[in-house]
Backbone as CSV, one residue per row, in Angstrom:
resi,resn,N_x,N_y,N_z,CA_x,CA_y,CA_z,C_x,C_y,C_z
1,MET,8.302,-0.490,-15.484,8.854,0.863,-15.504,8.771,1.460,-14.108
2,ILE,9.835,2.101,-13.657,9.866,2.804,-12.383,9.998,4.297,-12.653
3,GLU,9.011,5.070,-12.195,9.041,6.515,-12.373,9.451,7.149,-11.052
4,CYS,10.502,7.968,-11.071,11.031,8.539,-9.840,11.669,9.891,-10.135
5,ASP,12.121,10.544,-9.064,12.785,11.829,-9.243,14.260,11.610,-9.574
6,ASN,15.052,12.683,-9.560,16.440,12.613,-10.021,17.439,12.434,-8.887
7,ALA,17.021,11.797,-7.798,17.929,11.562,-6.682,19.109,10.708,-7.135
8,THR,20.269,10.968,-6.549,21.484,10.264,-6.981,21.398,8.763,-6.728
9,ASN,20.676,8.348,-5.668,20.580,6.912,-5.411,19.774,6.201,-6.492
10,PHE,18.761,6.877,-7.054,17.992,6.271,-8.136,18.831,6.165,-9.410
11,LYS,19.593,7.224,-9.704,20.444,7.180,-10.893,21.544,6.133,-10.732
12,GLY,22.061,6.017,-9.498,23.057,4.980,-9.256,22.475,3.591,-9.437
13,ALA,21.210,3.400,-9.006,20.549,2.108,-9.193,20.383,1.792,-10.672
14,LYS,20.082,2.829,-11.459,19.937,2.612,-12.902,21.256,2.155,-13.513
15,ARG,22.352,2.792,-13.106,23.662,2.400,-13.642,24.010,0.968,-13.253
16,GLU,23.719,0.602,-11.985,24.007,-0.752,-11.534,23.200,-1.782,-12.311
17,LEU,21.927,-1.477,-12.561,21.087,-2.416,-13.305,21.511,-2.509,-14.763
18,ASP,21.962,-1.373,-15.327,22.457,-1.409,-16.712,23.694,-2.291,-16.814
19,GLU,24.614,-2.174,-15.834,25.816,-3.007,-15.834,25.470,-4.472,-15.631
20,LEU,24.473,-4.736,-14.800,24.050,-6.115,-14.566,23.446,-6.716,-15.837
21,ALA,22.704,-5.906,-16.567,22.129,-6.382,-17.823,23.220,-6.749,-18.836
22,LYS,24.289,-5.921,-18.902,25.400,-6.228,-19.801,26.106,-7.514,-19.376
23,LEU,26.220,-7.714,-18.052,26.867,-8.930,-17.565,26.076,-10.171,-17.964
24,PHE,24.772,-10.100,-17.812,23.947,-11.242,-18.213,24.071,-11.516,-19.714
25,ALA,24.138,-10.428,-20.493,24.215,-10.603,-21.948,25.526,-11.248,-22.373
26,SER,26.576,-11.092,-21.579,27.878,-11.635,-21.958,28.043,-13.100,-21.557
27,GLN,27.130,-13.631,-20.776,27.222,-15.012,-20.322,26.405,-15.906,-21.249
28,GLN,27.108,-16.467,-22.227,26.420,-17.246,-23.240,25.824,-18.538,-22.677
29,HIS,26.447,-19.089,-21.631,25.957,-20.346,-21.085,24.681,-20.171,-20.266
30,GLN,24.284,-18.908,-20.032,23.035,-18.640,-19.323,22.038,-17.975,-20.269
31,GLU,21.905,-18.547,-21.433,21.043,-17.964,-22.464,19.594,-17.872,-21.985
32,LEU,19.144,-18.892,-21.320,17.759,-18.874,-20.860,17.530,-17.775,-19.831
33,VAL,18.479,-17.601,-18.898,18.357,-16.562,-17.884,18.404,-15.183,-18.522
34,THR,19.292,-15.020,-19.495,19.416,-13.743,-20.188,18.122,-13.371,-20.890
35,ARG,17.517,-14.349,-21.558,16.276,-14.081,-22.282,15.166,-13.677,-21.310
36,SER,15.096,-14.348,-20.184,14.049,-14.038,-19.203,14.250,-12.652,-18.604
37,CYS,15.504,-12.324,-18.259,15.777,-11.020,-17.648,15.537,-9.870,-18.623
38,SER,15.859,-10.094,-19.895,15.655,-9.032,-20.886,14.176,-8.755,-21.094
39,MET,13.346,-9.788,-20.941,11.899,-9.603,-21.116,11.282,-8.911,-19.898
40,GLU,11.860,-9.155,-18.723,11.311,-8.600,-17.496,12.154,-7.446,-16.957
41,GLY,12.938,-6.820,-17.804,13.821,-5.747,-17.360,13.068,-4.524,-16.872
42,ILE,13.768,-3.639,-16.160,13.180,-2.433,-15.595,13.591,-1.228,-16.434
43,THR,12.624,-0.419,-16.811,12.873,0.821,-17.530,12.643,1.994,-16.581
44,PHE,13.638,2.844,-16.398,13.521,4.004,-15.514,12.961,5.193,-16.291
45,LYS,12.020,5.885,-15.681,11.466,7.109,-16.239,11.593,8.193,-15.184
46,PHE,12.448,9.183,-15.425,12.710,10.231,-14.445,11.818,11.438,-14.708
47,ILE,11.314,12.034,-13.617,10.576,13.274,-13.765,11.581,14.402,-13.961
48,PRO,11.153,15.574,-14.469,12.091,16.688,-14.668,12.734,17.126,-13.358
49,PRO,13.995,17.608,-13.403,14.666,18.077,-12.174,13.900,19.211,-11.505
50,ARG,13.901,19.201,-10.182,13.272,20.249,-9.367,11.802,20.479,-9.739
51,SER,11.112,19.391,-10.053,9.691,19.481,-10.413,8.898,18.425,-9.643
52,PRO,8.784,18.580,-8.310,8.087,17.556,-7.520,6.621,17.403,-7.872
53,ASN,6.027,18.435,-8.533,4.624,18.324,-8.906,4.379,17.217,-9.920
54,PHE,5.454,16.788,-10.639,5.297,15.685,-11.579,5.164,14.349,-10.838
55,GLY,5.568,14.327,-9.583,5.423,13.119,-8.775,4.263,13.252,-7.811
56,GLY,3.143,13.735,-8.308,1.996,14.021,-7.452,1.491,12.835,-6.672
57,LEU,1.579,11.617,-7.238,1.032,10.444,-6.573,1.745,10.163,-5.262
58,TRP,3.102,10.103,-5.305,3.810,9.817,-4.056,3.923,11.053,-3.166
59,GLU,3.950,12.236,-3.768,4.003,13.452,-2.959,2.716,13.621,-2.150
60,ALA,1.582,13.190,-2.713,0.318,13.282,-1.989,0.325,12.394,-0.758
61,ALA,0.943,11.213,-0.874,1.031,10.312,0.276,1.902,10.922,1.367
62,VAL,3.013,11.543,0.971,3.894,12.193,1.938,3.179,13.369,2.618
63,LYS,2.457,14.157,1.844,1.730,15.300,2.401,0.684,14.852,3.405
64,SER,-0.023,13.776,3.075,-1.050,13.262,3.971,-0.452,12.827,5.296
65,MET,0.668,12.105,5.245,1.288,11.630,6.474,1.857,12.793,7.288
66,LYS,2.419,13.795,6.623,2.926,14.973,7.339,1.807,15.677,8.097
67,LYS,0.647,15.752,7.474,-0.491,16.414,8.117,-0.858,15.708,9.418
68,HIS,-0.947,14.383,9.360,-1.314,13.631,10.562,-0.192,13.657,11.596
69,LEU,1.053,13.691,11.152,2.179,13.765,12.080,2.139,15.070,12.870
70,LEU,1.943,16.181,12.166,1.922,17.484,12.823,0.729,17.630,13.757
71,SER,-0.431,17.126,13.337,-1.624,17.247,14.176,-1.549,16.361,15.413
72,THR,-0.726,15.304,15.355,-0.634,14.368,16.474,0.380,14.817,17.513
73,ILE,1.607,15.122,17.074,2.642,15.460,18.052,2.612,16.945,18.419
74,GLY,2.050,17.787,17.537,1.935,19.207,17.844,3.271,19.840,18.192
75,ASN,3.323,20.471,19.361,4.549,21.142,19.809,5.391,20.291,20.745
76,VAL,5.085,18.996,20.818,5.849,18.110,21.702,7.286,17.993,21.194
77,ILE,8.237,18.097,22.101,9.653,17.974,21.755,10.100,16.542,22.041
78,LEU,10.576,15.848,21.013,11.027,14.473,21.153,12.545,14.406,21.110
79,TYR,13.091,13.414,21.796,14.521,13.162,21.679,14.810,12.648,20.267
80,GLN,16.059,12.733,19.855,16.428,12.328,18.503,16.065,10.863,18.242
81,ASP,16.385,9.981,19.199,16.076,8.568,19.018,14.574,8.329,18.934
82,GLU,13.801,9.058,19.716,12.344,8.912,19.689,11.779,9.361,18.344
83,PHE,12.270,10.504,17.872,11.777,11.021,16.595,12.178,10.104,15.441
84,HIS,13.401,9.565,15.495,13.858,8.651,14.453,13.011,7.377,14.457
85,THR,12.711,6.868,15.639,11.854,5.677,15.749,10.470,5.957,15.194
86,LEU,9.921,7.100,15.550,8.587,7.478,15.082,8.541,7.567,13.568
87,LEU,9.513,8.247,12.954,9.526,8.401,11.503,9.735,7.057,10.798
88,THR,10.556,6.183,11.383,10.792,4.877,10.781,9.523,4.041,10.783
89,GLN,8.778,4.089,11.871,7.536,3.331,11.929,6.472,3.926,11.012
90,ILE,6.462,5.245,10.881,5.534,5.879,9.945,5.876,5.478,8.514
91,GLU,7.170,5.417,8.211,7.611,4.968,6.891,7.114,3.560,6.609
92,SER,7.180,2.688,7.613,6.693,1.324,7.443,5.190,1.305,7.183
93,CYS,4.457,2.182,7.867,3.012,2.260,7.624,2.721,2.620,6.171
94,LEU,3.423,3.634,5.671,3.219,4.048,4.286,3.554,2.922,3.315
95,ASN,4.658,2.226,3.566,5.119,1.193,2.644,4.420,-0.145,2.827
96,SER,3.480,-0.215,3.773,2.707,-1.438,3.943,1.395,-1.408,3.176
97,ARG,1.044,-0.244,2.611,-0.271,-0.107,1.993,-0.404,-1.003,0.760
98,PRO,-1.526,-1.666,0.597,-1.752,-2.495,-0.591,-1.905,-1.628,-1.836
99,LEU,-1.250,-2.034,-2.911,-1.330,-1.294,-4.168,-2.280,-1.959,-5.151
100,THR,-2.070,-3.251,-5.369,-2.913,-4.007,-6.289,-2.692,-5.484,-6.035
101,GLU,-3.500,-6.304,-6.636,-3.341,-7.751,-6.482,-2.095,-8.214,-7.226
102,LEU,-1.457,-9.275,-6.710,-0.261,-9.807,-7.370,-0.622,-10.551,-8.644
103,ASN,-1.740,-11.231,-8.660,-2.214,-11.904,-9.868,-3.719,-12.077,-9.765
104,SER,-4.319,-12.566,-10.817,-5.784,-12.694,-10.877,-6.279,-14.052,-10.420
105,ASP,-5.401,-14.871,-9.846,-5.804,-16.178,-9.351,-6.799,-16.004,-8.205
106,PRO,-8.020,-16.523,-8.324,-9.021,-16.330,-7.268,-8.626,-16.961,-5.935
107,ASN,-7.681,-17.888,-5.947,-7.239,-18.533,-4.713,-6.061,-17.820,-4.061
108,ASP,-5.529,-16.803,-4.744,-4.380,-16.065,-4.225,-4.859,-14.813,-3.506
109,LEU,-4.502,-14.683,-2.230,-4.925,-13.533,-1.437,-3.779,-12.575,-1.160
110,GLU,-2.676,-12.699,-1.911,-1.532,-11.828,-1.713,-1.692,-10.548,-2.538
111,VAL,-1.217,-9.441,-1.992,-1.279,-8.152,-2.691,0.115,-7.569,-2.792
112,LEU,0.289,-6.690,-3.760,1.568,-5.995,-3.948,1.592,-4.754,-3.074
113,THR,2.700,-4.541,-2.371,2.880,-3.368,-1.522,4.218,-2.717,-1.843
114,PRO,4.430,-1.458,-1.459,5.761,-0.855,-1.637,6.856,-1.641,-0.929
115,GLY,6.497,-2.356,0.132,7.479,-3.165,0.841,8.109,-4.241,-0.027
116,HIS,7.365,-4.732,-1.022,7.911,-5.746,-1.920,9.109,-5.206,-2.706
117,PHE,9.103,-3.905,-3.014,10.213,-3.310,-3.760,11.426,-3.059,-2.862
118,LEU,11.205,-3.067,-1.549,12.285,-2.790,-0.605,12.895,-4.060,-0.025
119,VAL,12.046,-4.980,0.425,12.536,-6.198,1.085,11.958,-7.465,0.456
120,HIS,11.271,-7.316,-0.685,10.731,-8.446,-1.449,9.618,-9.186,-0.714
121,GLN,8.993,-8.558,0.262,7.883,-9.171,0.970,7.133,-8.082,1.738
122,PRO,5.903,-8.369,2.185,5.160,-7.355,2.940,5.867,-7.000,4.243
123,LEU,5.745,-5.741,4.642,6.325,-5.298,5.912,5.422,-5.720,7.076
124,VAL,6.047,-6.103,8.169,5.301,-6.528,9.354,5.831,-5.773,10.567
125,ALA,5.054,-5.803,11.641,5.452,-5.121,12.869,5.107,-5.997,14.060
126,ILE,5.872,-5.852,15.128,5.591,-6.580,16.364,4.353,-5.974,17.019
127,PRO,3.354,-6.771,17.332,2.133,-6.222,17.962,2.446,-5.546,19.290
128,GLU,1.882,-4.382,19.479,2.034,-3.640,20.723,0.684,-3.573,21.432
129,PRO,0.670,-3.606,22.765,-0.609,-3.500,23.490,-1.266,-2.150,23.237
130,SER,-2.575,-2.152,23.206,-3.312,-0.914,22.988,-3.169,0.006,24.192
131,LEU,-2.849,1.266,23.917,-2.689,2.260,24.972,-3.817,3.280,24.957
132,GLU,-4.861,2.980,24.191,-5.985,3.900,24.088,-6.693,4.009,25.446
133,GLY,-6.921,5.185,25.869,-7.590,5.400,27.145,-6.657,5.524,28.327
134,VAL,-5.366,5.243,28.117,-4.402,5.376,29.204,-3.944,6.841,29.268
135,PRO,-4.023,7.499,30.413,-3.580,8.900,30.515,-2.122,9.040,30.100
136,SER,-1.813,10.115,29.389,-0.463,10.309,28.869,0.574,10.416,29.972
137,ASN,0.168,10.897,31.173,1.144,11.035,32.253,1.522,9.694,32.890
138,ARG,0.857,8.633,32.472,1.192,7.293,32.962,2.023,6.496,31.952
139,LEU,2.311,7.093,30.820,3.075,6.408,29.776,4.548,6.759,29.891
140,ASP,5.410,5.758,29.693,6.837,6.052,29.620,7.163,6.557,28.220
141,ARG,8.430,6.864,27.975,8.796,7.486,26.695,8.516,6.554,25.512
142,TRP,8.807,5.276,25.662,8.557,4.330,24.572,7.059,4.184,24.320
143,GLN,6.286,4.057,25.375,4.842,3.918,25.213,4.234,5.162,24.569
144,GLN,4.756,6.335,24.927,4.243,7.559,24.321,4.507,7.585,22.827
145,THR,5.691,7.137,22.425,6.017,7.079,20.999,5.088,6.119,20.266
146,GLN,4.831,4.948,20.866,3.949,3.979,20.238,2.506,4.472,20.175
147,GLU,2.122,5.274,21.156,0.776,5.844,21.140,0.646,6.847,20.001
148,TYR,1.711,7.604,19.723,1.711,8.511,18.574,1.561,7.720,17.276
149,VAL,2.331,6.646,17.161,2.271,5.823,15.946,0.866,5.275,15.745
150,SER,0.253,4.793,16.816,-1.084,4.223,16.726,-2.110,5.253,16.271
151,ARG,-2.020,6.460,16.801,-2.962,7.511,16.424,-2.775,7.928,14.978
152,ILE,-1.521,8.088,14.555,-1.248,8.481,13.174,-1.714,7.400,12.215
153,TRP,-1.430,6.137,12.564,-1.853,5.021,11.714,-3.372,5.004,11.549
154,LYS,-4.102,5.173,12.640,-5.554,5.121,12.587,-6.119,6.213,11.680
155,GLN,-5.568,7.418,11.794,-6.053,8.526,10.970,-5.693,8.329,9.500
156,TRP,-4.424,7.952,9.260,-3.971,7.823,7.880,-4.626,6.643,7.177
157,GLN,-4.789,5.504,7.852,-5.408,4.342,7.233,-6.848,4.640,6.830
158,SER,-7.575,5.330,7.711,-8.954,5.685,7.398,-9.020,6.587,6.173
159,GLU,-8.097,7.554,6.089,-8.061,8.464,4.943,-7.688,7.723,3.664
160,TYR,-6.740,6.789,3.770,-6.311,6.040,2.588,-7.436,5.164,2.062
161,LEU,-8.155,4.480,2.953,-9.254,3.620,2.532,-10.382,4.439,1.903
162,SER,-10.648,5.613,2.478,-11.693,6.475,1.909,-11.325,6.915,0.500
163,GLY,-10.027,7.110,0.263,-9.584,7.510,-1.076,-9.745,6.418,-2.106
164,LEU,-9.805,5.158,-1.668,-9.976,4.052,-2.604,-11.430,3.850,-3.008
165,GLN,-12.372,4.364,-2.212,-13.778,4.157,-2.510,-14.239,5.109,-3.602
166,PRO,-15.061,4.627,-4.534,-15.574,5.494,-5.607,-16.426,6.609,-5.040
167,ARG,-16.288,7.795,-5.616,-17.088,8.939,-5.182,-18.441,8.920,-5.899
168,THR,-19.255,7.916,-5.573,-20.577,7.800,-6.190,-21.611,7.616,-5.092
169,GLN,-22.854,7.870,-5.418,-23.937,7.648,-4.472,-24.140,6.162,-4.272
170,TRP,-24.529,5.760,-3.076,-24.683,4.344,-2.768,-25.832,3.711,-3.548
171,THR,-26.710,4.532,-4.122,-27.821,3.987,-4.906,-27.400,3.581,-6.302
172,GLN,-26.188,3.937,-6.712,-25.723,3.594,-8.050,-25.009,2.249,-8.025
173,GLN,-25.204,1.486,-9.082,-24.582,0.177,-9.165,-23.084,0.307,-9.406
174,ARG,-22.311,-0.519,-8.718,-20.860,-0.494,-8.857,-20.435,-1.742,-9.613
175,ASN,-20.194,-1.587,-10.879,-19.915,-2.734,-11.723,-18.581,-3.396,-11.407
176,ASN,-17.670,-2.662,-10.725,-16.366,-3.238,-10.458,-16.374,-4.204,-9.280
177,VAL,-17.491,-4.322,-8.561,-17.602,-5.301,-7.482,-18.233,-6.561,-8.045
178,SER,-17.444,-7.570,-8.267,-17.923,-8.826,-8.834,-17.163,-9.967,-8.183
179,VAL,-17.615,-11.164,-8.415,-16.968,-12.336,-7.842,-15.527,-12.416,-8.342
180,GLY,-14.592,-12.612,-7.416,-13.177,-12.683,-7.748,-12.425,-11.395,-7.550
181,THR,-13.148,-10.278,-7.286,-12.501,-8.981,-7.096,-11.732,-8.952,-5.768
182,MET,-10.497,-8.444,-5.790,-9.709,-8.268,-4.575,-10.126,-6.964,-3.902
183,VAL,-10.460,-7.047,-2.615,-10.943,-5.875,-1.891,-10.264,-5.771,-0.532
184,LEU,-10.286,-4.557,0.017,-9.875,-4.289,1.388,-11.119,-4.135,2.244
185,LEU,-11.112,-4.722,3.435,-12.217,-4.572,4.359,-11.921,-3.431,5.321
186,LYS,-12.879,-2.539,5.489,-12.721,-1.428,6.420,-13.036,-1.935,7.829
187,GLU,-11.978,-2.127,8.604,-12.108,-2.647,9.961,-11.585,-1.622,10.956
188,ASP,-12.237,-1.551,12.102,-11.806,-0.632,13.149,-10.757,-1.293,14.036
189,ASN,-9.865,-0.453,14.557,-8.895,-0.882,15.576,-7.894,-1.927,15.082
190,LEU,-7.559,-1.908,13.813,-6.482,-2.770,13.339,-5.143,-2.157,13.746
191,PRO,-4.184,-2.958,14.195,-2.882,-2.412,14.614,-2.093,-1.913,13.421
192,PRO,-1.063,-1.111,13.629,-0.242,-0.608,12.523,0.285,-1.724,11.632
193,LEU,0.280,-1.461,10.315,0.749,-2.351,9.268,-0.173,-3.547,9.038
194,LYS,-1.313,-3.583,9.698,-2.245,-4.688,9.545,-3.388,-4.279,8.640
195,TRP,-3.570,-5.030,7.547,-4.665,-4.797,6.621,-5.454,-6.092,6.486
196,ARG,-6.740,-5.970,6.310,-7.562,-7.159,6.085,-8.109,-7.099,4.666
197,PHE,-7.674,-8.028,3.843,-8.128,-8.050,2.456,-8.503,-9.468,2.067
198,GLY,-9.248,-9.562,0.991,-9.700,-10.869,0.516,-10.351,-10.734,-0.839
199,ARG,-10.985,-11.798,-1.273,-11.654,-11.799,-2.574,-13.154,-12.017,-2.404
200,VAL,-13.896,-11.322,-3.235,-15.348,-11.459,-3.220,-15.722,-12.831,-3.791
201,VAL,-16.502,-13.579,-3.020,-16.916,-14.906,-3.472,-18.410,-14.970,-3.753
202,GLN,-19.147,-13.941,-3.317,-20.585,-13.931,-3.563,-21.099,-12.502,-3.470
203,VAL,-22.048,-12.145,-4.321,-22.634,-10.800,-4.310,-24.144,-10.915,-4.125
204,PHE,-24.716,-9.892,-3.488,-26.156,-9.861,-3.239,-26.697,-8.528,-3.720
205,SER,-27.717,-8.566,-4.538,-28.307,-7.362,-5.117,-29.623,-7.026,-4.446
206,GLY,-29.955,-5.745,-4.446,-31.241,-5.301,-3.933,-32.327,-5.477,-4.969
207,GLU,-33.519,-5.010,-4.650,-34.640,-5.140,-5.571,-34.413,-4.370,-6.861
208,ASP,-33.595,-3.321,-6.798,-33.328,-2.528,-7.986,-32.178,-3.087,-8.812
209,GLY,-31.599,-4.213,-8.394,-30.508,-4.820,-9.151,-29.133,-4.329,-8.773
210,ASN,-29.052,-3.311,-7.894,-27.765,-2.803,-7.472,-27.166,-3.681,-6.381
211,ILE,-25.861,-3.891,-6.435,-25.177,-4.717,-5.442,-25.124,-3.976,-4.110
212,ARG,-25.601,-4.620,-3.062,-25.638,-4.021,-1.736,-24.681,-4.702,-0.759
213,VAL,-24.559,-6.013,-0.866,-23.807,-6.801,0.100,-22.954,-7.811,-0.643
214,VAL,-21.773,-8.104,-0.092,-20.897,-9.118,-0.685,-20.365,-10.025,0.420
215,THR,-19.995,-11.227,0.038,-19.286,-12.139,0.929,-17.834,-12.175,0.498
216,VAL,-16.933,-11.927,1.442,-15.504,-11.843,1.139,-14.770,-12.980,1.847
217,ARG,-13.918,-13.670,1.091,-13.091,-14.728,1.670,-11.724,-14.158,2.008
218,THR,-11.339,-14.271,3.271,-10.038,-13.804,3.743,-9.264,-14.979,4.334
219,LYS,-8.055,-14.699,4.809,-7.260,-15.737,5.459,-7.870,-16.177,6.776
220,ASP,-8.749,-15.333,7.345,-9.376,-15.640,8.626,-10.785,-16.190,8.476
221,GLY,-11.217,-16.450,7.243,-12.564,-16.957,7.019,-13.357,-16.051,6.103
222,GLU,-14.642,-16.338,5.995,-15.523,-15.557,5.128,-16.347,-14.589,5.959
223,PHE,-16.524,-13.366,5.413,-17.270,-12.323,6.100,-18.247,-11.693,5.117
224,ARG,-19.416,-11.341,5.613,-20.408,-10.646,4.797,-20.381,-9.170,5.167
225,ARG,-20.221,-8.321,4.160,-20.095,-6.887,4.393,-20.930,-6.106,3.380
226,GLY,-21.422,-4.948,3.809,-22.039,-4.013,2.878,-20.971,-3.381,2.002
227,ILE,-21.335,-2.933,0.810,-20.327,-2.409,-0.109,-19.686,-1.128,0.412
228,SER,-20.337,-0.463,1.384,-19.725,0.730,1.967,-18.577,0.365,2.900
229,LYS,-18.442,-0.913,3.261,-17.404,-1.357,4.174,-16.266,-2.084,3.463
230,ILE,-16.231,-1.991,2.139,-15.133,-2.593,1.385,-14.575,-1.573,0.410
231,CYS,-13.324,-1.765,0.026,-12.661,-0.896,-0.946,-12.024,-1.785,-2.007
232,VAL,-12.330,-1.528,-3.259,-11.777,-2.315,-4.349,-10.357,-1.861,-4.639
233,LEU,-9.416,-2.804,-4.680,-8.038,-2.457,-5.009,-7.929,-2.112,-6.484
234,PRO,-7.099,-1.101,-6.825,-6.912,-0.764,-8.234,-6.341,-1.954,-8.998
235,VAL,-6.854,-2.166,-10.206,-6.376,-3.249,-11.065,-6.033,-2.655,-12.414
236,ARG,-4.845,-2.972,-12.924,-4.426,-2.486,-14.230,-4.540,-3.605,-15.232
237,ASN,-5.366,-3.409,-16.234,-5.506,-4.387,-17.293,-4.545,-4.067,-18.412
238,LEU,-3.597,-4.979,-18.651,-2.595,-4.767,-19.685,-3.176,-5.051,-21.053
239,SER,-3.066,-4.081,-21.942,-3.497,-4.295,-23.313,-2.322,-4.810,-24.125
240,LYS,-2.572,-5.126,-25.383,-1.504,-5.610,-26.241,-0.428,-4.559,-26.427
241,SER,-0.832,-3.289,-26.491,0.162,-2.236,-26.676,1.043,-2.101,-25.447
242,ASP,0.451,-2.337,-24.223,1.239,-2.243,-23.006,2.246,-3.377,-22.932
243,SER,1.802,-4.591,-23.274,2.693,-5.726,-23.157,3.739,-5.766,-24.236
244,GLY,3.534,-5.053,-25.322,4.500,-5.037,-26.401,5.580,-4.046,-26.142
C-alpha cells in the first residue's frame, strides 16, 4: 500500500497501474505472471485533500531538512543553478535514508530506501573532497555549494540517527538488540548519501544482564560498538491479518 497526498501525478500513477493490471488480466497466455502481479499489486491510500497533517511522517522529514537548509545558507543569495543543484542533492540525501531491511536473511546486508521506489536501487553520489576548515573566501561557487550540502547532510544525518534510537536510559535492557538484527552504525564524517549498516553477530552483556556491546558485521568487516553507537532499523512483522 502506498499512502500519499492528492497530487495529480500520484492519481495519474494510480490510473496507469489500474490500466496495466487490466492489461495483464486480459493476457491469458501469461497466467502465471498475472497471478503473481495480482498478489503483489499496489493499493493506493490517499490522505484527505488539503490536509498535510495526515502525512505527518513525510512532512516531518521535509520540515527537518528545511530547518537545516535555512540555518546553513541563511541570507546567502544563490544563483538559480546553484540553488537547484543544492536542492537536488538535498533530495538525494533524504531519499538515501535506510527505512528497513529488505529481508530477514542474516547474510543479506541490503536495506530498503526511498531511492528504491524511484530508481529501483540505492542512491549514490560522487565522492567530493572534504572542504572542512577551508575559509569560505577561498572556495569557488561549486565548492561553496558542496560545502553547504556537506554541512546540511552532517546535521540532518545526526538528527535522523538520534530519532531512531529508543528514548530509554542506557541502564535498561534493550530486547530488540539481538543476533541477526539490522542496525545502523553512528559514524562521524561520512560523506553525503553514505550510511554504514550491518547485522549484529554477537552481543555482550554486563554484570546486570543488560546488553552493553555488540559486534556488527558490515561490508567492510566486523566492528565492536557500544549500543549507544548503533541504531536499530524499524522492522515490521507481518501478521496473518496483514498478509491476508
